[in-house]
C-alpha positions, 0 to 999 in steps of 0.5 A, spaced: 530 560 460 536 555 462 534 557 469 527 556 469 528 549 466 533 547 472 528 550 477 523 546 474 527 540 474 528 541 482 521 542 483 519 535 480 525 532 484 521 534 490 515 530 489 513 523 491 517 518 487 513 511 486 517 504 485 515 502 478 513 495 481 511 492 488 516 490 493 516 482 492 518 482 499 511 485 501 507 481 496 510 475 499 509 477 506 502 479 504 500 473 501 502 469 507 499 473 512 492 473 508 491 467 504 486 467 499 480 464 501 481 467 509 475 469 512 475 477 510 474 479 518 480 475 520 484 478 514 482 485 516 485 483 524 491 480 521 492 486 517 491 491 522 496 487 527 501 488 522 500 495 522 496 496 516 490 501 516 484 498 513 477 501 510 473 495 511 467 498 511 461 493 510 459 492 503 465 494 500 468 489 495 474 492 495 478 494 501 484 498 501 489 497 507 496 502 507 501 502 512 507 508 513 514 505 513 518 510 516 525 512 514 531 515 517 531 523 516 526 522 511 518 522 510 515 515 511 514 511 505 506 508 504 505 501 502 498 499 500 494 493 499 488 492 496 484 486 498 478 483 494 472 480 497 467 475 494 462 470 496 458 476 499 464 479 502 465 473 507 472 471 504 478 474 500 478 472 493 484 476 491 490 481 493 493 486 489 500 490 492 501 496 489 508 499 488 510 503 495 510 511 495 516 515 497 517 522 498 524 524 496 525 529 501 
């Protein structure tokens, strides 16, 4: 039974970890790169220039942008930013920076 418990703990330790809070540096960077009120097309171009891959299909009010941050000898972390479009999708009305997800191995 003890060996099984230890084995389960090791298996769970290999799962991806999620930072409890979003990175303040990333939040500050995103707020400076995409200020509220910016035209949504311009915001998507700016995010893509910064290495984010955004799903900016027309008609979507919520646009999710992700970027992989490489790490030495480890799998990359994934940063996620959600942009909310308002005003018939023409401008950014809200930003949400999600906690970074990093595989442990």
